[in-house]
C-alpha positions in Angstrom: 0.0 0.0 0.0 1.3 3.4 -0.9 2.0 6.0 1.9 -0.6 8.6 2.6 0.3 12.2 1.7 1.9 13.7 4.7 2.1 17.5 4.8 5.1 19.0 6.4 4.9 19.0 10.2 3.8 22.2 11.8 6.6 24.1 13.7 4.8 26.4 16.1 4.7 24.5 19.3 7.0 26.1 21.8 8.1 24.3 25.0 7.9 27.7 26.8 8.2 31.1 25.3 8.5 34.3 27.3 6.6 37.3 26.3 9.8 39.0 25.3 10.5 36.5 22.5 9.2 36.9 19.0 6.8 34.3 17.8 8.7 31.6 15.8 7.0 31.6 12.4 7.2 28.7 9.9 9.4 29.0 6.9 6.7 29.4 4.2 5.9 32.0 1.6 2.8 33.8 2.9 0.6 36.5 1.5 -2.6 37.9 2.9 -5.7 39.1 1.2 -8.4 40.5 3.4 -9.3 37.9 6.0 -7.5 35.0 4.2 -3.9 33.9 3.8 -2.2 32.0 1.1 0.9 30.1 1.9 3.1 27.5 0.2 2.7 24.1 1.8 5.2 21.2 1.2 3.7 17.8 0.6 5.9 14.7 0.5 4.9 11.6 -1.5 6.9 8.4 -1.0 6.8 5.8 -3.7 6.6 2.4 -2.0 5.1 0.2 -4.7 6.7 -1.4 -7.7 5.5 -0.7 -11.3 5.5 -3.0 -14.3 5.4 0.2 -16.3 6.5 3.2 -14.3 4.2 6.2 -14.7 5.2 9.7 -15.6 5.8 12.1 -12.8 2.9 14.3 -13.6 0.6 11.3 -13.9 1.7 9.9 -10.6 1.2 13.1 -8.6 -2.2 13.8 -10.2 -3.3 10.3 -9.2 -2.0 10.6 -5.7 -3.3 14.2 -5.2 -6.9 14.1 -6.3 -7.3 17.9 -5.9 -4.6 18.6 -8.5 -5.3 18.1 -12.2 -2.5 16.9 -14.4 -2.3 20.3 -16.0 -1.9 21.9 -12.6 0.8 19.4 -11.7 2.7 20.2 -15.0 2.6 24.0 -14.1 4.0 23.2 -10.7 6.8 21.2 -12.3 7.5 24.0 -14.8 7.7 26.5 -12.0 10.2 24.5 -10.0 7.7 23.5 -7.3 8.2 19.8 -7.6 11.4 17.9 -6.7 12.3 14.2 -6.8 14.9 13.2 -4.3 15.6 16.9 -3.7 16.3 17.6 -7.3 14.2 19.4 -9.9 12.8 17.0 -12.5 10.8 17.0 -15.7 7.2 16.0 -16.0 8.2 13.1 -18.2 10.4 11.5 -15.5 9.4 7.9 -14.8 8.7 7.4 -11.1 10.8 4.7 -9.4 10.3 2.7 -6.2 11.9 4.6 -3.3 11.5 8.0 -4.8 10.7 10.9 -2.5 8.6 13.5 -4.3 8.2 17.0 -2.8 5.4 19.2 -4.0 4.9 22.8 -3.0 1.3 23.9 -3.4 -0.6 27.2 -2.6 -3.1 26.8 0.3 -5.7 29.4 1.1 -7.2 29.6 4.5 -9.4 32.0 6.5 -7.5 33.9 9.2 -10.6 34.1 11.5 -10.1 32.3 14.8 -13.4 30.6 15.8 -14.6 29.7 19.3 -14.8 26.0 20.0 -16.5 24.1 22.8 -13.4 22.4 24.1 -13.3 21.4 27.8 -10.7 23.2 30.0 -9.2 22.2 33.3 -9.4 25.5 35.1 -7.2 25.8 38.2 -8.2 29.3 39.1 -10.2 32.2 37.7 -11.0 35.8 38.7 -12.0 39.0 36.9 -8.4 39.5 35.7 -6.9 36.2 34.7 -7.3 32.5 34.4 -4.9 29.7 35.2 -5.4 26.5 33.2 -3.9 23.0 33.3 -3.2 22.4 29.6 -3.5 18.8 28.3 -1.1 17.1 25.9 -1.7 17.3 22.1 -3.0 20.9 22.3 -1.4 23.8 20.5 -1.7 27.0 22.5 -2.5 29.2 19.5 -2.3 29.1 15.7 0.2 31.1 13.7 0.8 32.4 10.2 1.3 29.5 7.8 0.3 26.9 10.3 -2.6 24.6 9.5 -3.9 24.2 13.0 -6.5 26.9 13.3 -8.9 24.6 15.2 -8.6 22.7 18.4 -6.1 25.1 19.9 -6.3 26.5 23.4 -7.0 29.9 21.9 -10.2 28.5 20.3 -11.3 27.1 23.6 -10.6 30.4 25.4 -12.8 32.3 23.0 -15.7 29.9 23.8 -15.4 29.9 27.5 -14.5 33.6 28.3 -16.2 36.8 27.2 -13.2 39.0 27.9 -9.7 38.2 26.9 -6.7 40.5 26.3 -5.8 41.4 22.7 -2.2 42.6 23.5 -0.9 39.5 21.7 -3.0 40.0 18.6 -6.2 38.5 17.3 -4.9 35.0 17.0 -3.5 34.9 20.6 -6.4 36.1 22.8 -5.3 36.1 26.4 -2.1 34.3 25.6 0.8 35.6 27.7 3.2 32.7 27.3 3.2 29.3 25.7 3.7 25.6 26.3 4.7 23.1 23.7 1.9 21.1 22.1 2.7 18.0 24.0 3.8 19.6 27.2 1.2 19.5 29.9 0.7 21.8 32.8 0.1 25.3 34.2 -0.4 28.2 31.9 -1.8 31.7 32.8 -4.2 33.7 30.6 -4.9 37.4 30.8 -8.5 38.8 30.6 -7.4 42.4 29.7 -4.5 44.2 28.1 -3.3 45.9 31.3 -3.0 42.5 33.2 -1.4 41.0 30.0 1.3 43.7 29.9 2.0 43.4 33.6 2.4 39.6 33.4 4.4 39.9 30.2 6.8 42.2 32.0 7.2 39.6 34.8 8.2 37.0 32.3 10.5 39.3 30.5 12.3 40.3 33.7 12.4 36.7 34.9 10.3 37.4 38.0 8.0 34.4 37.3 8.9 31.0 38.9 8.4 28.1 36.5 9.0 24.6 37.6 8.8 21.6 35.3 9.2 17.9 35.9 10.8 15.6 33.3 11.4 11.9 32.9 14.7 11.4 31.1 16.9 8.7 29.6 20.2 8.6 31.5 21.2 10.1 34.8 23.0 13.4 35.2 26.5 13.4 36.5 25.6 15.9 39.2 22.7 15.9 41.7 22.0 19.5 40.8 23.5 22.0 38.5 22.6 24.5 35.8 23.0 24.6 32.0 23.9 27.9 30.4 24.0 27.4 26.6 22.7 29.6 23.9 19.9 28.1 21.8 18.8 28.8 18.2 17.3 27.1 15.2 19.0 23.9 14.2 21.2 24.6 11.2 19.7 21.9 9.0 16.6 20.4 10.7 13.7 22.9 10.6 11.7 21.2 13.4 14.5 21.3 15.9 16.4 23.8 18.0 20.1 23.3 18.9 22.9 24.7 21.0 24.2 27.7 19.0 27.1 29.4 20.8 27.5 32.1 18.2 25.4 35.1 19.4 24.3 35.7 15.8 22.3 32.5 15.8 21.6 31.6 19.5 19.9 33.4 22.4 21.1 33.2 26.0 19.3 30.2 27.8 19.7 29.1 31.4 18.2 26.1 33.1 18.6 24.9 36.7 18.0 21.3 37.4 17.8 18.9 40.3 17.7 15.1 40.1 14.7 14.1 42.2 15.1 10.3 41.7 17.6 8.1 39.9 16.7 4.8 38.2 18.6 2.2 36.3 19.3 4.2 33.1 16.6 6.8 33.7 16.0 9.8 35.9 13.2 12.0 37.3 14.4 15.6 37.1 13.0 18.9 38.4 13.7 21.9 36.1 13.6 25.6 36.6 14.2 27.6 33.4 15.4 31.1 33.9 14.7 32.0 30.3 12.0 30.8 27.9 13.6 29.8 24.7 11.9 27.5 22.2 12.4 23.8 23.3 14.9 25.1 25.9 14.4 22.3 28.4 14.5 19.6 25.8 17.6 20.9 24.2 19.5 21.5 27.5 18.6 18.0 28.8 19.8 16.5 25.6 23.0 18.5 25.8 23.9 16.9 29.2 23.2 13.5 27.9 19.7 13.1 29.4 17.1 13.6 26.6 13.4 13.4 27.6 11.7 10.1 27.4 9.6 9.7 24.2 10.8 13.1 22.8 11.1 12.0 19.2 13.1 15.0 17.7 15.7 14.9 20.4 15.8 11.3 21.8 15.0 9.5 18.5 12.1 7.6 20.2 8.5 8.4 19.9 7.2 6.3 22.8 8.1 4.2 25.8 6.7 0.8 26.2 6.7 -1.4 29.3 8.9 -3.9 27.6 11.8 -1.5 27.8 11.7 -2.0 31.6 10.5 -5.6 31.9 9.6 -8.6 29.6 6.9 -9.8 32.0 3.9 -8.3 30.2 3.2 -9.8 26.7 0.6 -7.1 25.9 3.4 -4.6 26.1 1.4 -1.4 26.8 2.6 2.1 25.8 3.5 4.0 28.9 3.9 7.4 27.2 3.9 8.6 23.6 4.9 12.2 23.9 7.8 14.0 25.5 7.7 13.4 29.3 7.6 17.0 30.3 5.1 18.7 32.6 4.8 22.3 33.7 4.2 21.5 37.3 4.3 24.9 39.0 3.9 28.6 38.1 4.3 31.5 40.6 3.7 35.1 39.7 2.6 38.4 41.2 -1.1 39.2 40.7 -1.3 42.6 39.0 -4.6 43.5 40.6 -4.8 41.6 43.9 -1.2 42.7 44.6 -0.2 39.3 46.0 1.9 36.3 45.0 -0.1 33.5 43.4 1.4 30.0 43.3 -0.2 27.2 41.3 0.6 23.6 40.7 -0.9 21.0 38.3 -1.1 17.4 39.2 1.0 15.0 37.1 -0.9 13.7 34.1 -1.7 10.0 34.0 0.9 9.1 31.4 3.7 10.6 33.5 2.3 9.1 36.7 2.2 5.6 35.1 5.7 5.9 33.6 7.1 7.1 36.9 5.4 4.2 38.8 6.9 1.7 36.2 10.4 3.2 36.6 10.1 2.8 40.4 8.9 -0.8 40.2 11.0 -2.2 37.3 14.1 0.0 37.0 15.2 0.8 40.6 18.7 2.3 40.9 21.4 -0.3 41.6 
């Protein structure tokens, strides 16, 4: 069976982004017309079947992409928007097994953010702000050139709350800071611009206390320490960040960590980022040799199964299938009540179950 068409992965999800950081936009050619945007989206087609008589490139793409006519495909090829194995190719090229075909197509989408009835786990609410325990697999807000304009936290906020700040723009109602799509935990939302700006300044001046917990492969050499390494975009892999010591390419990033528990080949670590760079905790933990469990871009593994710890269970359940990172605590100064607010979010089930399995089946020797 041939692979399904797989659009390029969205790259908007930030592990934690302070208000002082610019929003990381995807690398796509974008134009706006009224309330719509048009951007170039890359589609990859992998050829996995064998052919008695290999088809022409334009025929193959038109057959795989039902919304593109053969004439439209030929125009894309002539304009240089189609590559085979990373090289421009003619429409008459005969497709071979194993080919990777990349097609750039124009996509038009409405820029209007719609309210959606999505349940929220509200930890606290008053007339000025809301504190939420964000679940996994939820993008905080959409961005230019990103396909996820539904199912985001921003969509849910519009449904549940009549008043939200607009200081971050129309597509970020109430959003003061962000968590990565698959990072769970505490996030604060502002209901008006004055509160938004005050909270944003606390993030910018590093007055907010952020504490995360992470389950990692490996054990740090030290019980507690800090990592101070600049972080910037990976030089060749678009979806990743990397240590970039050159100030032209990397921003200052500081993470304090403490090993809460050690296991045989794994660790439970408490993290306190002093800055809020994209993927900061994930990059810094990888740098010290302890990538997060099930963090595919940085550890190379997309899930953790019980069989990694014990062969006793033939059903081999998945313990966790997203990076094992949870924003456990957030402490800030309330701009209106003039008092320190301190919130914690209980560990989600997948992290709780993984931690329990580590304690039972991988005790430290």
